[in-house]
ZATOR-207452 format. One record per residue (C-alpha): residue number from 0; x, y, z. Coordinates in pm, 1 decimal, padded with zeros to 6 digits. Layout:
BEGIN
<atom num="NUM" X="X" Y="Y" Z="Z"/>
...
//
This chain:
BEGIN
<atom num="0" X="08017.3" Y="-04094.2" Z="05474.0"/>
<atom num="1" X="08037.2" Y="-03787.9" Z="05251.0"/>
<atom num="2" X="07930.1" Y="-03980.7" Z="04939.5"/>
<atom num="3" X="07627.9" Y="-04122.7" Z="05119.2"/>
<atom num="4" X="07527.1" Y="-03776.4" Z="05231.3"/>
<atom num="5" X="07553.0" Y="-03647.1" Z="04876.3"/>
<atom num="6" X="07344.0" Y="-03934.7" Z="04740.1"/>
<atom num="7" X="07085.5" Y="-03879.6" Z="05010.7"/>
<atom num="8" X="07078.9" Y="-03507.3" Z="04934.3"/>
<atom num="9" X="07037.0" Y="-03577.7" Z="04561.9"/>
<atom num="10" X="06760.3" Y="-03825.1" Z="04634.1"/>
<atom num="11" X="06579.1" Y="-03573.5" Z="04852.5"/>
<atom num="12" X="06623.3" Y="-03303.2" Z="04588.7"/>
<atom num="13" X="06484.1" Y="-03540.8" Z="04325.9"/>
<atom num="14" X="06183.6" Y="-03621.2" Z="04545.6"/>
<atom num="15" X="06123.3" Y="-03251.1" Z="04606.6"/>
<atom num="16" X="06138.0" Y="-03183.4" Z="04231.8"/>
<atom num="17" X="05892.7" Y="-03465.1" Z="04165.7"/>
<atom num="18" X="05654.5" Y="-03339.4" Z="04435.8"/>
<atom num="19" X="05683.7" Y="-02984.0" Z="04306.1"/>
<atom num="20" X="05619.8" Y="-03103.9" Z="03950.5"/>
<atom num="21" X="05319.3" Y="-03311.9" Z="04060.9"/>
<atom num="22" X="05180.7" Y="-03010.4" Z="04250.4"/>
<atom num="23" X="05221.9" Y="-02788.4" Z="03945.4"/>
<atom num="24" X="05056.9" Y="-03049.8" Z="03723.3"/>
<atom num="25" X="04766.4" Y="-03076.2" Z="03967.4"/>
<atom num="26" X="04726.1" Y="-02699.2" Z="03974.4"/>
<atom num="27" X="04743.8" Y="-02676.2" Z="03593.1"/>
<atom num="28" X="04487.5" Y="-02953.1" Z="03559.8"/>
<atom num="29" X="04251.8" Y="-02783.1" Z="03802.8"/>
<atom num="30" X="04297.0" Y="-02455.9" Z="03616.5"/>
<atom num="31" X="04238.8" Y="-02633.0" Z="03284.5"/>
<atom num="32" X="03922.6" Y="-02800.6" Z="03418.9"/>
<atom num="33" X="03793.3" Y="-02464.4" Z="03547.8"/>
<atom num="34" X="03866.5" Y="-02299.2" Z="03213.9"/>
<atom num="35" X="03692.2" Y="-02579.9" Z="03024.7"/>
<atom num="36" X="03390.2" Y="-02556.6" Z="03254.1"/>
<atom num="37" X="03371.7" Y="-02179.9" Z="03201.1"/>
<atom num="38" X="03406.5" Y="-02220.9" Z="02825.1"/>
<atom num="39" X="03131.6" Y="-02485.9" Z="02818.3"/>
<atom num="40" X="02906.4" Y="-02254.0" Z="03016.9"/>
<atom num="41" X="02976.8" Y="-01969.8" Z="02775.1"/>
<atom num="42" X="02908.0" Y="-02197.0" Z="02476.5"/>
<atom num="43" X="02573.1" Y="-02299.3" Z="02624.5"/>
<atom num="44" X="02483.8" Y="-01935.7" Z="02685.5"/>
<atom num="45" X="02580.0" Y="-01848.1" Z="02330.0"/>
<atom num="46" X="02367.3" Y="-02135.6" Z="02198.7"/>
<atom num="47" X="02065.9" Y="-02007.9" Z="02393.5"/>
<atom num="48" X="02128.9" Y="-01654.3" Z="02269.6"/>
<atom num="49" X="02161.0" Y="-01781.2" Z="01912.1"/>
<atom num="50" X="01833.2" Y="-01971.4" Z="01945.9"/>
<atom num="51" X="01664.7" Y="-01658.5" Z="02078.3"/>
<atom num="52" X="01801.1" Y="-01458.0" Z="01784.3"/>
<atom num="53" X="01679.7" Y="-01720.2" Z="01539.7"/>
<atom num="54" X="01327.5" Y="-01704.5" Z="01685.9"/>
<atom num="55" X="01333.5" Y="-01324.1" Z="01677.9"/>
<atom num="56" X="01454.4" Y="-01315.5" Z="01316.7"/>
<atom num="57" X="01192.6" Y="-01571.7" Z="01212.0"/>
<atom num="58" X="00919.0" Y="-01360.0" Z="01372.6"/>
<atom num="59" X="01053.9" Y="-01048.7" Z="01204.8"/>
<atom num="60" X="01061.7" Y="-01221.9" Z="00865.5"/>
<atom num="61" X="00703.8" Y="-01338.0" Z="00915.9"/>
<atom num="62" X="00590.7" Y="-00983.5" Z="01000.1"/>
<atom num="63" X="00770.7" Y="-00847.8" Z="00692.5"/>
<atom num="64" X="00611.9" Y="-01117.1" Z="00473.7"/>
<atom num="65" X="00263.6" Y="-01039.0" Z="00607.1"/>
<atom num="66" X="00311.5" Y="-00666.6" Z="00551.5"/>
<atom num="67" X="00443.1" Y="-00727.3" Z="00200.7"/>
<atom num="68" X="00143.3" Y="-00942.9" Z="00113.4"/>
<atom num="69" X="-00094.0" Y="-00681.6" Z="00257.2"/>
<atom num="70" X="00072.6" Y="-00408.1" Z="00050.6"/>
<atom num="71" X="00048.0" Y="-00621.1" Z="-00264.9"/>
<atom num="72" X="-00323.3" Y="-00680.1" Z="-00202.5"/>
<atom num="73" X="-00373.2" Y="-00307.8" Z="-00142.2"/>
<atom num="74" X="-00191.3" Y="-00227.2" Z="-00468.2"/>
<atom num="75" X="-00417.4" Y="-00470.3" Z="-00655.2"/>
<atom num="76" X="-00726.0" Y="-00315.0" Z="-00494.0"/>
<atom num="77" X="-00612.1" Y="00038.3" Z="-00581.7"/>
<atom num="78" X="-00538.3" Y="-00069.1" Z="-00939.4"/>
<atom num="79" X="-00885.4" Y="-00221.2" Z="-00972.8"/>
<atom num="80" X="-01041.5" Y="00094.1" Z="-00827.4"/>
<atom num="81" X="-00841.6" Y="00307.5" Z="-01071.8"/>
<atom num="82" X="-00950.0" Y="00098.4" Z="-01371.6"/>
<atom num="83" X="-01313.6" Y="00102.9" Z="-01256.8"/>
<atom num="84" X="-01301.3" Y="00480.8" Z="-01206.7"/>
<atom num="85" X="-01150.0" Y="00535.4" Z="-01551.2"/>
<atom num="86" X="-01420.0" Y="00314.0" Z="-01701.1"/>
<atom num="87" X="-01693.7" Y="00511.9" Z="-01527.5"/>
<atom num="88" X="-01545.5" Y="00843.1" Z="-01645.1"/>
<atom num="89" X="-01521.3" Y="00716.7" Z="-02002.9"/>
<atom num="90" X="-01877.0" Y="00584.9" Z="-01981.1"/>
<atom num="91" X="-02010.2" Y="00921.0" Z="-01859.5"/>
<atom num="92" X="-01813.0" Y="01106.6" Z="-02127.5"/>
<atom num="93" X="-01948.5" Y="00873.5" Z="-02394.7"/>
<atom num="94" X="-02305.9" Y="00934.3" Z="-02273.0"/>
<atom num="95" X="-02247.1" Y="01308.8" Z="-02272.0"/>
<atom num="96" X="-02104.8" Y="01303.0" Z="-02624.1"/>
<atom num="97" X="-02393.4" Y="01091.1" Z="-02748.2"/>
<atom num="98" X="-02645.9" Y="01322.0" Z="-02584.0"/>
<atom num="99" X="-02468.2" Y="01630.8" Z="-02722.6"/>
<atom num="100" X="-02475.4" Y="01476.7" Z="-03070.6"/>
<atom num="101" X="-02849.9" Y="01410.9" Z="-03038.7"/>
<atom num="102" X="-02909.4" Y="01768.4" Z="-02927.8"/>
<atom num="103" X="-02700.9" Y="01906.5" Z="-03215.6"/>
<atom num="104" X="-02889.9" Y="01684.7" Z="-03460.2"/>
<atom num="105" X="-03226.7" Y="01799.7" Z="-03328.8"/>
<atom num="106" X="-03122.2" Y="02163.1" Z="-03339.8"/>
<atom num="107" X="-03004.5" Y="02112.1" Z="-03695.3"/>
<atom num="108" X="-03336.0" Y="01959.5" Z="-03792.6"/>
<atom num="109" X="-03519.2" Y="02238.2" Z="-03613.2"/>
<atom num="110" X="-03315.8" Y="02500.7" Z="-03796.6"/>
<atom num="111" X="-03378.7" Y="02317.6" Z="-04123.2"/>
<atom num="112" X="-03750.8" Y="02310.9" Z="-04047.7"/>
<atom num="113" X="-03740.1" Y="02685.0" Z="-03979.6"/>
<atom num="114" X="-03566.3" Y="02744.2" Z="-04312.8"/>
<atom num="115" X="-03823.4" Y="02529.5" Z="-04491.6"/>
<atom num="116" X="-04096.6" Y="02712.5" Z="-04308.9"/>
<atom num="117" X="-03950.2" Y="03049.4" Z="-04412.3"/>
<atom num="118" X="-03926.3" Y="02936.1" Z="-04775.1"/>
<atom num="119" X="-04280.9" Y="02808.5" Z="-04768.0"/>
<atom num="120" X="-04393.2" Y="03131.3" Z="-04603.6"/>
<atom num="121" X="-04229.3" Y="03342.2" Z="-04872.8"/>
<atom num="122" X="-04410.7" Y="03147.3" Z="-05143.2"/>
<atom num="123" X="-04747.0" Y="03164.3" Z="-04972.6"/>
<atom num="124" X="-04858.6" Y="03515.8" Z="-04892.6"/>
<atom num="125" X="-05230.8" Y="03470.4" Z="-04921.2"/>
<atom num="126" X="-05427.7" Y="03618.8" Z="-04637.5"/>
<atom num="127" X="-05618.2" Y="03304.1" Z="-04549.2"/>
<atom num="128" X="-05286.0" Y="03124.6" Z="-04477.1"/>
<atom num="129" X="-05160.8" Y="03381.5" Z="-04225.6"/>
<atom num="130" X="-05358.2" Y="03221.3" Z="-03945.4"/>
<atom num="131" X="-05224.2" Y="02875.4" Z="-04031.9"/>
<atom num="132" X="-04869.9" Y="03013.8" Z="-04043.5"/>
<atom num="133" X="-04911.3" Y="03180.7" Z="-03706.4"/>
<atom num="134" X="-05051.5" Y="02865.9" Z="-03548.6"/>
<atom num="135" X="-04768.4" Y="02652.3" Z="-03689.1"/>
<atom num="136" X="-04510.5" Y="02905.0" Z="-03574.2"/>
<atom num="137" X="-04651.2" Y="02903.8" Z="-03220.9"/>
<atom num="138" X="-04658.5" Y="02526.3" Z="-03221.0"/>
<atom num="139" X="-04297.1" Y="02509.9" Z="-03343.0"/>
<atom num="140" X="-04190.9" Y="02759.1" Z="-03076.7"/>
<atom num="141" X="-04365.1" Y="02554.6" Z="-02808.0"/>
<atom num="142" X="-04190.1" Y="02240.9" Z="-02930.7"/>
<atom num="143" X="-03852.8" Y="02419.9" Z="-02934.5"/>
<atom num="144" X="-03908.2" Y="02551.5" Z="-02583.2"/>
<atom num="145" X="-04007.2" Y="02206.5" Z="-02460.2"/>
<atom num="146" X="-03706.7" Y="02045.5" Z="-02627.4"/>
<atom num="147" X="-03475.7" Y="02309.5" Z="-02482.2"/>
<atom num="148" X="-03614.1" Y="02251.5" Z="-02133.5"/>
<atom num="149" X="-03576.8" Y="01875.5" Z="-02170.7"/>
<atom num="150" X="-03218.1" Y="01911.3" Z="-02293.0"/>
<atom num="151" X="-03124.2" Y="02148.8" Z="-02013.2"/>
<atom num="152" X="-03271.1" Y="01911.7" Z="-01752.7"/>
<atom num="153" X="-03081.5" Y="01618.4" Z="-01902.5"/>
<atom num="154" X="-02756.8" Y="01820.3" Z="-01910.7"/>
<atom num="155" X="-02805.7" Y="01916.6" Z="-01544.4"/>
<atom num="156" X="-02861.1" Y="01551.2" Z="-01455.4"/>
<atom num="157" X="-02546.9" Y="01439.6" Z="-01638.6"/>
<atom num="158" X="-02346.7" Y="01722.7" Z="-01479.4"/>
<atom num="159" X="-02459.4" Y="01613.6" Z="-01132.8"/>
<atom num="160" X="-02362.1" Y="01254.0" Z="-01216.0"/>
<atom num="161" X="-02019.1" Y="01369.6" Z="-01332.1"/>
<atom num="162" X="-01963.7" Y="01573.5" Z="-01014.4"/>
<atom num="163" X="-02069.3" Y="01275.3" Z="-00804.2"/>
<atom num="164" X="-01822.3" Y="01054.7" Z="-00994.9"/>
<atom num="165" X="-01541.3" Y="01305.3" Z="-00940.0"/>
<atom num="166" X="-01622.1" Y="01321.0" Z="-00567.6"/>
<atom num="167" X="-01614.6" Y="00941.8" Z="-00549.5"/>
<atom num="168" X="-01275.2" Y="00938.5" Z="-00724.6"/>
<atom num="169" X="-01138.1" Y="01187.2" Z="-00471.6"/>
<atom num="170" X="-01276.2" Y="00975.9" Z="-00187.5"/>
<atom num="171" X="-01113.3" Y="00661.4" Z="-00329.3"/>
<atom num="172" X="-00777.6" Y="00837.8" Z="-00358.8"/>
<atom num="173" X="-00812.2" Y="00963.9" Z="-00000.8"/>
<atom num="174" X="-00893.6" Y="00614.1" Z="00126.4"/>
<atom num="175" X="-00595.4" Y="00473.0" Z="-00061.7"/>
<atom num="176" X="-00358.8" Y="00735.8" Z="00085.6"/>
<atom num="177" X="-00493.2" Y="00674.8" Z="00437.5"/>
<atom num="178" X="-00460.0" Y="00299.2" Z="00399.6"/>
<atom num="179" X="-00101.7" Y="00325.7" Z="00270.0"/>
<atom num="180" X="-00011.1" Y="00560.9" Z="00555.9"/>
<atom num="181" X="-00165.3" Y="00319.1" Z="00807.6"/>
<atom num="182" X="00027.3" Y="00024.9" Z="00660.0"/>
<atom num="183" X="00355.0" Y="00222.7" Z="00668.4"/>
<atom num="184" X="00299.4" Y="00315.9" Z="01033.0"/>
<atom num="185" X="00213.0" Y="-00044.9" Z="01124.8"/>
<atom num="186" X="00522.7" Y="-00168.4" Z="00944.0"/>
<atom num="187" X="00744.7" Y="00085.9" Z="01121.3"/>
<atom num="188" X="00592.7" Y="-00002.9" Z="01459.8"/>
<atom num="189" X="00661.9" Y="-00372.3" Z="01397.3"/>
<atom num="190" X="01023.4" Y="-00301.2" Z="01293.7"/>
<atom num="191" X="01079.0" Y="-00070.7" Z="01595.0"/>
<atom num="192" X="00937.1" Y="-00333.1" Z="01831.4"/>
<atom num="193" X="01170.4" Y="-00599.6" Z="01695.4"/>
<atom num="194" X="01469.2" Y="-00364.1" Z="01712.7"/>
<atom num="195" X="01385.2" Y="-00272.6" Z="02074.9"/>
<atom num="196" X="01357.2" Y="-00641.4" Z="02162.4"/>
<atom num="197" X="01697.2" Y="-00713.7" Z="02006.6"/>
<atom num="198" X="01851.1" Y="-00409.0" Z="02181.8"/>
<atom num="199" X="01710.7" Y="-00527.7" Z="02517.4"/>
<atom num="200" X="01868.7" Y="-00871.2" Z="02465.8"/>
<atom num="201" X="02209.7" Y="-00716.8" Z="02380.5"/>
<atom num="202" X="02195.9" Y="-00485.0" Z="02681.2"/>
<atom num="203" X="02093.1" Y="-00770.3" Z="02910.0"/>
<atom num="204" X="02383.0" Y="-00979.2" Z="02777.5"/>
//
């Protein structure tokens, strides 16, 4: 009958809708499973990349720490060298001042002796004392010449010591500058190497 045909048609249409719905659900589930699998794979890759970055950063921090400690030790060494150099300079200056004071004192006493000698000579004009005066004068001149030679030799020795100290100071400053330049270059090479490694990872990704 017509009603039976309509019911049959509705039943078939319902079955077709159910089959179509089931097919769509199956396709959506497969697509969802594929998306989840892809996302899990990407998460795992990101975890590995994060671990690699953590290792790289830890190594970089360790290099920076080592370089910082080395620079601190170098600063301490330079400071000690500076203090020692200043002490040596002050010591040499003190010796020079002391020696100059001794020379001035001896010259003063020599001049005083000459004045005393001149006064004594003016009071004693007897002929028999001329020979004694001449002998004493020659002796005093010999002593003055000897003292002058000794002082000049000592001054030359102290001058050479001072020049040697200055040269050593210049050498210490040069060594410090070279060491600081070497440490800066080593630090920059370490930073560049780490940056190149990170750049290679990003490019590979």
